[in-house]
C-alpha positions in Angstrom: -8.9 -20.9 11.6 -9.0 -20.2 15.3 -5.5 -21.7 15.7 -4.3 -19.4 12.9 -5.8 -16.3 14.7 -4.3 -17.3 18.0 -0.9 -17.6 16.3 -1.2 -14.2 14.7 -2.1 -12.6 18.1 0.8 -14.5 19.7 3.2 -13.0 17.2 2.0 -9.5 18.0 2.2 -10.1 21.8 5.8 -11.3 21.4 6.7 -7.9 20.1 5.6 -6.4 23.4 7.5 -8.8 25.7 10.9 -9.7 26.8 10.7 -13.1 25.1 12.0 -11.8 21.8 15.0 -9.5 21.9 16.8 -7.6 19.2 17.1 -4.2 17.5 13.8 -2.6 16.4 11.6 -4.9 14.4 8.4 -3.2 15.3 7.5 0.5 15.5 4.8 2.2 17.7 4.1 5.9 17.3 3.0 7.6 20.5 0.6 10.3 21.3 0.2 11.3 25.0 -2.0 13.7 26.9 -1.5 14.8 30.5 -4.5 14.2 32.7 -5.4 16.5 35.6 -8.0 16.8 38.2 -8.4 19.5 40.9 -5.1 21.1 39.8 -3.1 17.9 40.2 -1.6 15.5 37.8 -3.5 12.2 37.8 -2.3 10.3 34.8 -1.5 10.0 31.1 -3.9 9.4 28.2 -2.0 7.3 25.7 -2.6 6.4 22.0 -0.2 3.8 20.5 -0.4 3.4 16.7 1.3 0.2 15.5 3.2 0.0 12.2 1.4 -1.7 9.3 3.3 -4.9 9.4 2.7 -5.4 13.2 -0.9 -4.3 12.8 -1.5 -6.9 10.1 -1.5 -9.7 12.8 -4.2 -7.8 14.9 -6.3 -6.7 12.0 -6.3 -10.2 10.5 -7.7 -11.4 13.9 -10.3 -8.7 14.0 -11.5 -9.4 10.4 -14.3 -7.1 9.3 -15.4 -6.4 12.9 -17.0 -3.0 13.4 -16.0 -0.7 16.3 -17.4 -1.9 19.6 -17.7 -5.5 18.6 -16.6 -8.2 21.0 -13.4 -9.2 19.2 -12.0 -5.7 19.6 -12.6 -6.0 23.4 -10.9 -9.3 23.5 -7.8 -8.2 21.5 -7.6 -5.0 23.6 -7.7 -7.1 26.9 -5.0 -9.5 25.7 -2.6 -6.7 24.5 -3.3 -4.6 27.6 -2.5 -7.5 29.9 0.9 -7.7 28.3 1.4 -3.9 28.6 0.5 -4.1 32.3 3.1 -6.9 32.8 5.8 -4.4 31.7 4.5 -1.5 33.9 3.0 0.3 30.9 6.5 0.5 29.3 6.6 3.9 31.0 8.6 5.6 33.7 7.7 8.8 35.5 10.3 10.6 37.7 10.1 13.4 40.2 13.0 14.7 42.2 15.0 11.6 41.5 12.3 9.2 42.6 10.0 7.0 40.4 6.3 7.9 40.5 4.2 4.8 40.9 1.2 3.8 38.8 -2.0 2.0 39.6 -2.1 -1.6 38.5 -5.0 -1.2 36.1 -5.8 1.4 33.5 -8.8 3.7 33.9 -10.0 2.5 30.5 -8.6 0.9 27.4 -9.6 -0.1 23.9 -8.4 -1.0 20.5 -9.5 0.3 17.1 -8.5 0.3 13.4 -7.1 3.4 11.6 -6.7 2.5 7.9 -4.2 -0.3 7.9 -3.0 0.2 11.4 -4.1 -1.1 14.8 -4.4 1.5 17.6 -4.3 0.9 21.4 -5.8 3.6 23.5 -5.7 3.6 27.3 -5.4 5.9 30.4 -2.4 5.2 32.6 -3.4 6.4 36.2 -0.8 7.6 38.7 -1.0 5.7 42.1 -1.7 9.1 43.8 -2.4 12.6 42.4 0.8 14.7 42.1 1.2 18.4 42.8 2.0 20.6 39.7 2.7 24.1 41.0 6.5 24.7 41.0 7.2 21.1 40.1 9.2 19.4 37.3 8.5 15.8 36.2 9.9 13.6 33.4 8.4 10.7 31.7 9.4 8.2 29.0 7.8 5.3 27.2 10.1 2.7 25.8 10.8 -1.0 25.3 13.9 -1.8 27.5 15.1 -4.3 25.0 14.7 -1.9 22.1 13.0 -4.6 20.1 10.1 -2.2 19.7 10.9 1.4 18.7 8.4 3.6 20.7 8.5 7.3 19.9 6.7 10.6 19.2 6.8 11.6 15.6 6.2 15.3 16.5 6.8 17.2 19.7 3.2 18.3 19.4 2.1 14.6 20.0 2.4 15.3 23.7 -0.3 17.7 24.9 -1.5 19.6 28.0 -5.2 20.3 28.9 -6.3 23.8 28.3 -6.2 24.8 32.0 -2.5 24.0 32.3 -1.2 25.7 29.1 -0.5 29.1 30.7 1.4 27.7 33.8 3.0 24.5 32.5 5.3 23.6 29.6 6.2 20.3 27.9 9.5 19.6 26.2 10.4 16.5 24.3 14.1 15.5 24.2 15.2 13.0 21.6 18.6 11.4 22.5 21.4 10.9 20.1 23.2 7.8 21.2 26.8 7.4 20.2 28.2 5.4 17.3 29.1 2.6 19.6 25.6 2.2 20.9 24.2 2.5 17.4 26.6 -0.2 16.0 25.7 -2.5 18.9 22.0 -2.2 18.4 22.3 -2.8 14.7 24.5 -5.8 15.3 21.8 -7.7 17.2 19.9 -10.4 15.4 16.5 -11.7 16.3 18.0 -14.4 18.6 20.3 -11.9 20.4 19.6 -10.3 23.7 21.2 -7.0 24.6 23.1 -6.9 27.9 20.8 -5.8 30.7 23.4 -3.4 32.1 23.3 -1.4 28.8 19.6 -0.5 29.3 19.6 -0.3 25.5 16.0 0.8 25.0 16.5 3.5 27.5 19.4 5.0 25.6 17.1 5.6 22.6 14.1 6.7 24.6 12.6 10.2 24.2 12.1 12.0 27.5 9.2 14.4 28.1 9.8 17.1 30.7 6.6 18.6 32.4 7.5 21.8 34.1 5.0 24.0 35.9 5.3 27.5 37.5 
């Protein structure tokens, strides 16, 4: 039984790694909140909801465990280690420069929502960033486009109450050309997209944070 559970978890982790490459075979719906302290941007609070097929592997492993039980902590730690290995699957940009992150999340956990597994964590910026008069962009995506990571609604990205008068968020959803769409659809499970294409990035939604 333990071997079966390890296999199920391994299949899920493969969906969040570069080991398996292809067009989307897994879907993660994102919700993100901007974190601030002392008037500066300090990080992102993220909630990733897995599709039911992907979730089945994790929920099988969790069994009937209740919230807070040790198995949830174990699963969250293993999945989070993979996410950290890919720099949170997230990029933040300011004035043409990448904003760096801390190597570990402020907190993280995993829970069940119906038939779906949900990963929750706080991504901290390496240093607080000024907001007044500044514009930032950020995106969360799988570079290989094996996992489709996206916001279902623009309102799934939120600001804290103290920023809502002076800052605005805008979600841009790209529309790749037919050649990119055809290429992505042509990939099989054993195919790897060319790195130079940055395939996942071409499908990635971009959030703009602009403050007065």
